[in-house]
C-alpha positions in Angstrom: -21.1 -0.1 5.5 -19.8 -0.1 2.0 -16.4 -1.9 1.4 -14.3 -0.5 -1.3 -11.6 -2.5 -3.1 -8.4 -1.4 -5.0 -6.6 -4.2 -6.9 -3.3 -3.7 -8.8 -1.1 -6.3 -10.6 2.3 -5.5 -12.0 5.2 -7.6 -13.3 8.7 -6.3 -12.1 12.2 -7.3 -13.2 13.5 -8.2 -9.8 13.9 -11.3 -7.7 11.3 -12.2 -5.1 14.0 -11.6 -2.4 14.7 -8.1 -3.7 10.9 -7.5 -3.9 10.3 -8.7 -0.3 13.1 -6.5 1.0 11.6 -3.5 -0.8 7.9 -3.9 -0.1 8.0 -5.2 3.3 10.0 -2.2 4.5 7.9 0.8 5.4 10.9 3.1 4.8 10.3 3.1 1.1 6.7 4.4 1.4 7.6 8.1 0.5 9.7 6.8 -2.5 6.5 5.1 -4.1 3.9 7.6 -3.2 2.9 11.1 -4.5 4.2 14.2 -2.9 1.0 15.0 -1.3 1.2 11.7 0.8 4.1 12.1 3.3 4.7 9.4 5.8 6.8 9.7 9.0 7.3 6.4 10.9 7.0 7.2 14.6 7.8 3.8 16.0 10.9 1.6 15.9 10.8 -0.9 13.0 12.9 -4.0 13.0 14.9 -5.1 10.0 12.3 -8.0 9.3 8.5 -7.7 9.6 6.6 -10.5 11.4 3.0 -11.2 12.2 1.8 -9.1 15.1 4.3 -6.2 14.5 2.7 -2.8 15.2 4.0 0.3 13.2 2.9 3.8 13.9 3.0 6.6 11.4 2.0 10.2 11.0 0.8 10.9 7.5 -0.3 14.1 5.7 -2.5 12.8 2.8 -5.4 15.2 2.9 -4.7 19.0 2.8 -1.6 18.6 4.7 -3.5 17.7 7.9 -1.3 15.3 10.0 -3.2 12.0 10.8 -1.9 9.3 13.0 -2.2 5.7 11.8 -1.2 2.5 13.6 -1.0 -0.6 11.4 -0.5 -4.2 12.5 1.1 -6.8 10.2 -1.6 -9.4 10.7 -0.1 -12.0 8.3 3.5 -12.6 7.2 4.6 -15.5 4.9 8.1 -14.5 3.9 8.8 -14.0 0.9 5.3 -14.7 -0.4 2.9 -12.2 1.1 2.0 -10.0 4.0 -1.1 -8.2 5.1 -1.2 -5.1 7.2 -4.3 -3.7 8.7 -5.2 -0.4 10.2 -5.7 -0.5 13.9 -6.0 3.2 14.5 -6.5 5.7 11.7 -8.6 7.6 9.3 -10.6 4.6 7.8 -13.3 2.6 9.5 -11.6 -0.4 8.1 -8.3 -0.9 6.1 -6.6 -4.1 5.0 -3.8 -4.2 2.4 -2.3 -7.5 1.1 0.9 -7.5 -0.8 1.6 -10.7 -2.7 4.8 -11.6 -4.5 4.9 -14.5 -6.9 7.7 -15.6 -9.3 7.5 -15.5 -12.9 10.1 -16.2 -15.7 11.4 -12.7 -15.9 11.1 -11.5 -12.3 8.0 -11.3 -9.9 4.3 -10.4 -10.1 3.4 -7.9 -7.4 -0.3 -7.9 -6.5 -1.9 -5.4 -4.1 -5.3 -6.1 -2.7 -6.8 -3.3 -0.6 -10.1 -3.4 1.2 -11.3 -0.3 3.0 -14.4 1.4 4.4 -15.0 5.0 5.1 -16.2 6.3 8.5 -18.7 9.1 9.1 -21.8 7.6 7.2 -23.0 9.9 4.5 -20.2 12.4 5.0 -17.8 9.5 4.5 -19.5 8.6 1.3 -19.3 12.1 0.1 -15.6 12.4 1.0 -14.9 9.2 -0.8 -16.8 10.2 -4.0 -15.2 13.8 -4.1 -11.7 13.3 -2.6 -10.6 10.0 -1.0 -11.2 7.5 -3.8 -9.3 9.6 -6.3 -6.5 10.2 -3.9 -6.1 6.4 -3.3 -6.0 5.7 -7.0 -3.3 8.5 -7.4 -1.3 6.8 -4.7 -1.4 3.5 -6.4 -0.9 5.0 -9.9 2.3 6.8 -8.6 3.5 3.6 -7.0 2.8 1.7 -10.4 4.7 4.5 -12.4 7.7 4.5 -9.9 8.1 0.7 -9.9 7.7 0.6 -13.8 10.5 3.2 -14.2 12.8 1.4 -11.9 12.0 -2.3 -12.5 10.1 -2.5 -15.8 9.9 -5.5 -18.0 8.9 -4.0 -21.4 7.2 -7.1 -22.7 4.4 -7.1 -20.1 1.3 -5.0 -20.4 0.6 -3.8 -16.8 -3.1 -3.4 -16.0 -4.3 -1.2 -13.1 -7.7 -2.4 -12.2 -10.2 -0.3 -10.4 
C-alpha cells in the first residue's frame, strides 16, 4: 500500500484563537474548497470539537457523485492542533493534521495529510489521473482563499508537494 502525503505551510494574519475557531469548524469547508468539492454535514456538530468526535458528511468531489464520509477527531489539543481521520469514506486511509503556531505577525498554519488509495492497481491509476490533482487543487484553493482573506505580504508562502 502506497502512502501519499500532502504538506502545506502558510502564514496568516490572525490570532491563534481566530484560527482555531475557523479551522476547527467543519462549517467553513465549502468556503475554502473549490466548487467541485461540495460538502454537506449530515450529523450534529457541537460548537467545540473534542477527541473522539464523529462527524458525518456527504460530499461530491468526483464527477458530482455523492460519497459518504465519516471522520473522527482523533486528537485535539486546543488551540494548537487537531487530527481528523476518515473512519468510513472513499480512501483506504486518511489522516489530516491541522497545526497552528504563533509567530510575530499572526499564526503559521500547517496541514499534514497522509492517505492511501483503495482498489489496488485501479486506485493507483485513479490517483495518477484524477485524485492526486484534485487533492492538490483543493489545497491550492484553500491556500488562495486564506491568502486573500488573511495575507501577510512579507511572507513567501510555499506549497509543498
